[in-house]
C-alpha positions in Angstrom: 130.4 89.3 106.1 129.8 92.8 107.2 128.6 93.1 110.8 125.5 95.2 111.0 123.7 96.9 113.9 120.7 95.3 115.4 117.5 96.2 113.6 115.9 97.0 116.9 118.6 99.5 117.7 118.2 101.2 114.3 114.4 101.4 114.9 115.1 103.1 118.2 117.5 105.7 116.7 115.1 106.4 113.9 112.1 106.7 116.1 113.9 109.0 118.5 113.9 111.7 115.8 110.2 111.5 115.0 109.3 114.2 117.4 111.4 116.6 115.4 109.4 116.1 112.2 107.0 118.9 111.6 103.7 117.7 110.1 101.2 120.3 109.1 98.1 118.7 110.6 96.6 119.6 113.9 95.4 116.0 114.4 98.9 114.6 114.5 99.9 114.0 118.1 103.6 113.9 119.1 104.8 110.4 119.5 105.5 109.4 123.1 108.3 107.3 124.3 105.8 104.7 125.3 104.5 104.4 121.7 108.1 104.3 120.3 108.8 101.4 122.6 105.5 99.7 121.7 106.3 99.9 117.9 109.8 98.5 118.5 108.3 95.5 120.4 105.6 94.9 117.8 108.1 94.8 114.9 110.3 92.5 116.9 107.5 90.0 117.3 105.6 90.5 114.0 107.0 90.8 110.5 106.0 94.1 108.9 104.8 93.0 105.5 104.5 95.6 102.7 102.3 94.5 99.8 103.9 96.4 97.0 107.3 97.9 96.2 108.4 98.7 92.7 112.2 98.6 93.4 112.8 96.0 90.7 111.6 98.4 87.9 113.5 101.2 89.5 116.6 99.0 89.3 115.8 98.3 85.6 115.3 101.9 84.8 118.4 103.2 86.5 121.0 100.5 85.9 119.4 98.1 83.4 119.2 95.4 86.0 123.0 95.4 86.3 123.3 94.8 90.1 127.1 95.2 90.1 126.5 98.8 88.9 125.2 100.0 92.3 125.0 99.1 96.0 121.5 98.3 97.2 122.8 98.8 100.8 122.4 102.5 100.2 120.8 104.0 97.1 120.7 107.6 98.3 124.0 108.2 96.5 122.4 107.5 93.1 121.9 110.4 90.7 118.1 109.7 91.2 117.9 108.1 94.7 115.4 105.3 95.2 112.8 105.2 98.0 114.2 101.8 98.9 117.5 100.3 100.0 118.7 97.8 102.7 119.7 100.5 105.1 116.3 102.2 105.2 114.4 98.9 105.0 116.1 98.0 108.3 115.3 101.5 109.7 111.7 101.0 108.7 111.5 97.6 110.4 110.4 95.8 107.3 110.2 92.0 107.8 108.5 91.0 104.6 108.4 92.7 101.2 106.3 91.8 98.2 108.6 93.0 95.4 106.5 94.1 92.4 107.6 92.7 89.1 105.7 95.2 87.0 106.1 95.6 83.3 104.4 98.4 81.3 101.1 97.6 79.6 102.7 99.0 76.4 104.6 95.7 76.4 102.4 92.9 75.0 102.5 89.3 74.1 105.9 87.5 74.3 107.6 90.8 75.0 105.7 91.2 78.2 106.4 87.6 79.3 110.1 88.1 78.7 110.1 91.4 80.7 108.3 89.9 83.7 110.8 87.0 83.8 113.6 89.5 83.7 112.0 91.3 86.6 111.6 88.0 88.6 115.2 87.2 87.8 116.4 90.5 89.2 114.6 89.8 92.5 116.3 86.4 92.8 119.7 87.9 92.0 119.2 90.7 94.5 118.4 88.2 97.2 121.5 86.1 96.2 123.7 89.2 96.3 122.6 90.2 99.8 122.1 86.9 101.7 122.6 88.5 105.1 119.6 90.7 104.5 117.2 89.0 102.1 115.7 85.6 101.5 113.1 84.4 99.1 109.8 83.5 100.8 107.1 81.3 99.1 104.8 80.7 102.1 103.5 82.4 105.2 105.7 80.1 107.3 108.7 81.2 105.3 108.0 84.8 106.1 107.7 84.1 109.9 110.9 82.0 109.9 113.0 84.5 107.8 111.9 87.4 110.0 112.8 85.5 113.2 116.2 84.9 111.7 116.7 88.7 111.2 116.4 88.9 107.4 113.7 90.4 105.2 111.4 87.8 103.6 111.3 88.6 99.9 108.1 87.7 98.1 107.2 88.3 94.4 104.0 90.0 93.2 103.2 90.4 89.5 101.5 93.6 88.6 99.4 93.4 85.5 97.7 90.3 84.0 99.0 91.3 80.5 102.3 89.7 81.7 100.9 86.2 81.2 99.9 86.8 77.5 96.5 85.2 78.1 98.2 81.9 78.8 97.4 79.8 81.9 100.6 77.8 81.2 102.6 81.0 81.6 100.7 81.8 84.8 101.6 78.4 86.2 105.3 78.8 85.3 105.5 82.2 86.8 104.1 80.7 90.0 106.8 78.0 89.8 109.5 80.7 89.8 108.1 82.5 92.8 105.2 84.8 92.0 102.7 84.7 94.8 100.1 87.3 93.7 99.1 88.8 90.4 97.3 92.1 90.0 94.8 91.3 87.3 95.2 94.6 85.4 97.2 97.8 85.4 96.2 101.2 84.1 94.8 99.7 81.0 92.3 96.9 80.2 93.8 93.6 79.1 92.1 91.0 76.9 90.2 89.4 79.8 89.7 92.0 82.5 88.7 95.7 82.8 90.9 98.2 84.5 89.6 101.0 86.9 91.3 103.6 84.8 90.3 102.6 81.2 86.9 102.6 79.4 85.2 99.3 80.2 85.3 96.8 77.3 84.1 93.6 79.0 81.9 94.7 81.8 84.1 92.9 84.3 85.9 89.6 83.6 85.7 87.6 80.4 85.2 83.8 80.6 88.9 83.4 80.3 89.3 86.0 83.2 87.2 83.8 85.4 89.4 80.8 84.4 92.4 82.8 85.5 90.9 83.4 88.9 90.0 79.7 89.3 93.6 78.7 88.4 95.1 81.2 90.7 93.0 79.8 93.5 94.1 76.3 92.7 97.8 77.3 92.5 97.7 79.3 95.8 98.5 82.6 94.0 96.7 85.5 95.7 94.3 87.5 93.4 95.2 91.2 93.6 92.4 93.6 92.9 94.3 96.9 93.0 93.9 98.6 89.6 90.8 96.7 88.5 87.3 98.1 87.8 84.7 97.9 90.5 82.8 95.3 88.5 85.9 93.1 88.4 86.3 93.6 92.2 82.7 92.3 92.8 82.9 89.5 90.3 86.1 88.2 91.7 84.7 88.3 95.2 81.7 86.4 93.9 83.8 83.5 92.5 87.1 83.4 94.4 87.6 80.4 96.7 90.4 82.0 98.5 91.1 85.4 100.1 91.9 88.3 97.8 94.2 91.2 98.4 94.4 94.8 97.3 98.2 95.1 97.3 98.3 98.9 97.1 95.0 100.8 97.3 93.3 103.7 99.2 89.7 104.4 100.3 87.3 105.8 97.6 85.2 107.4 100.3 88.0 109.7 101.4 89.3 110.4 97.9 87.1 109.4 95.0 89.9 108.4 92.6 88.8 105.4 90.3 91.9 103.5 91.6 90.5 103.5 95.1 88.3 100.9 96.8 84.6 101.8 97.3 82.8 100.9 100.6 80.5 98.3 99.0 83.6 96.3 98.1 85.3 96.9 101.5 82.2 95.6 103.2 82.7 92.2 101.4 86.2 91.6 102.7 85.2 89.9 106.0 83.2 87.2 104.2 86.1 86.6 101.7 88.9 86.9 104.3 90.9 89.3 102.2 93.1 92.3 103.0 93.2 95.9 101.6 96.7 97.2 101.9 97.2 101.0 102.0 98.9 102.8 99.1 101.1 105.7 100.4 101.0 107.8 97.2 99.4 111.2 97.8 97.9 111.1 94.3 95.5 108.4 95.7 95.4 109.6 99.4 94.5 113.2 98.9 91.9 114.8 96.6 93.9 118.1 96.3 96.8 116.2 94.8 94.5 114.3 92.5 93.0 117.6 91.3 96.4 119.1 90.8 97.4 116.2 88.6 94.2 116.6 86.5 95.1 120.3 86.1 98.6 119.4 85.1 97.3 117.1 82.3 94.9 119.7 81.1 97.6 122.4 81.0 100.0 120.1 79.1 97.3 119.3 76.6 96.5 123.0 76.2 100.2 123.9 75.6 100.6 121.1 73.1 97.7 122.5 71.1 99.1 126.1 71.3 102.7 124.9 70.4 102.3 122.0 68.0 105.6 120.3 67.1 107.5 122.5 69.7 108.2 120.3 72.7 110.8 122.8 74.1 108.2 125.5 74.3 105.8 123.1 76.0 108.5 122.0 78.5 109.5 125.6 79.3 106.0 126.7 80.0 105.2 123.5 82.0 108.3 124.2 84.2 106.8 127.6 85.0 103.4 125.9 85.7 105.1 123.5 88.1 106.7 126.4 90.0 103.3 128.1 90.4 101.5 124.9 91.3 103.6 122.8 93.6 102.4 119.4 94.7 100.4 120.0 97.9 102.1 118.7 101.1 100.1 115.8 102.6 100.8 114.9 106.3 101.3 111.3 107.4 98.0 111.6 109.3 96.1 111.4 106.0 97.4 107.9 105.5 96.2 107.0 109.0 92.8 108.5 108.1 92.5 105.9 105.2 93.5 103.1 107.6 90.9 104.3 110.1 88.3 104.2 107.3 89.3 100.7 106.2 88.9 99.5 109.8 85.5 101.2 110.2 84.1 99.5 107.0 86.0 96.2 106.6 87.1 95.5 110.1 90.5 95.4 111.8 91.2 91.9 110.5 91.2 93.0 106.8 93.7 95.9 106.7 97.4 96.1 105.8 100.2 98.2 104.2 101.1 98.3 100.5 103.3 101.4 100.1 103.9 101.5 96.3 107.4 102.9 97.0 109.5 103.4 93.9 106.3 103.4 91.9 105.1 106.8 92.9 106.6 110.3 93.0 104.7 112.1 95.7 104.5 110.8 99.3 103.3 112.1 102.7 105.5 114.1 105.0 107.2 111.4 107.2 106.5 108.6 104.7 109.0 109.6 102.1 110.8 106.3 101.9 110.9 102.8 103.4 112.1 104.1 106.8 108.7 105.7 107.5 106.6 102.7 108.7 107.3 103.1 112.4 106.1 106.7 112.6 102.9 105.6 110.8 102.3 102.8 113.3 103.0 105.1 116.2 100.4 107.5 114.8 97.9 104.7 115.0 98.7 104.1 118.6 98.2 107.8 119.4 94.7 107.4 117.8 93.8 104.7 120.3 94.6 101.6 118.3 95.7 98.7 120.5 99.0 97.0 120.1 97.2 93.9 118.9 95.5 95.9 116.2 98.7 97.5 115.0 100.3 94.1 114.9 97.4 93.0 112.6 97.8 95.8 110.2 101.6 95.4 110.2 101.6 91.8 109.1 99.4 89.4 110.9 96.4 90.0 108.6 98.5 89.3 105.5 99.9 86.2 107.0 96.4 84.9 107.8 95.2 85.6 104.2 98.3 83.8 102.8 97.7 80.8 105.0 94.0 80.6 104.0 95.0 80.8 100.3 97.6 78.1 100.9 95.0 75.8 102.6 92.5 76.4 99.8 95.1 75.6 97.2 96.0 72.3 99.0 92.3 71.3 99.1 91.6 72.3 95.5 94.7 70.5 94.1 93.4 67.3 95.7 90.2 67.5 93.7 91.0 69.5 90.6 93.3 69.3 87.7 95.0 72.3 86.1 92.7 74.5 84.1 93.5 73.8 80.5 91.2 76.2 78.6 92.8 78.3 75.9 92.0 82.0 75.5 91.3 81.6 71.8 88.8 78.8 72.3 86.7 80.3 75.1 83.1 80.5 74.0 80.3 82.8 75.1 79.0 80.5 77.8 79.9 80.9 81.5 81.5 77.4 81.6 85.2 77.1 82.0 85.2 73.2 82.2 
């Protein structure tokens, strides 16, 4: 086996260059040697757990899940480099990673089930291919042990409830092969839950959607509320018997994008015990980037009207538009602003990190890939966060939520049988028994 440098040494090297990164924000303070050392110590003791990374789909889209076709040790040599590889995960101090096994909402029924199984398979094969670096984790204790042994705990998170094809049996079997959270929707509604970015059809959850939440609680699978409508957020918080997560979301109060979490939801996290994990995508972090994206869509629609049936003309003019309208640069400090807001509203015990790396195209300066977590944590220290608070946001809060969900599952399974309702037979009542 190849001998690799200590992860702590890599952190030190990476952090030593942070002071040379120019960030266009007057509120960003140069990182001191004291804060560098503090981050290194925190990440030695606490696994940094990222709630959402789309590397599995990036592998599918680049090499059709053929792991022999590339080296995950360093993906910067690919024609289209990924945000993620083992080299930079070590540089970033990552101790636990929820790998997103996303499939597009355009895939439906059995096709979606097959695709999500293929994505879970690629996570397992990736772990088997790099056993010195990765190990599958199924519990909070697994994460702690794997991190202590110097590897990255690899967890699986399903993104989009359409992947279960409205079948609780499929949900149970996906849990059996390692899925430990499920994002209830993606960009579109599914048959039993409304999305934040689609026209509401159900007004929240359907009866079957409530059955899904109940069964996820019983299994010990975290309910992920990123992407869902505000009504679904509130309804799940009303009925969930275990902590929920937002695996990759930002604060609506800072940027009112429909994908972001409003304060009246954040205020409910302490009672539930859940965690909101920060998305690093500037499209969600910064209103100027959100506005630019809206302008881009409008411009493209205009050109498609002016040049019907001529995609080359549309593409040529859009390229000119891109040159005139570059994506605004967003400093790392804006990500820290969202974390500050989460803490102000939800409390320090309910905040985490969920980057969305390899699922987004625009990232803050200093957070361009998975090596960027230590500078973000050091920025929090410069703002007066304690080391204990930084440890909580790095991973302790997620571990606590996982343990509470595991405990709730153990208690529920002693008293309840698997939920056996069928989507097709759900009536208009509120009963799922």
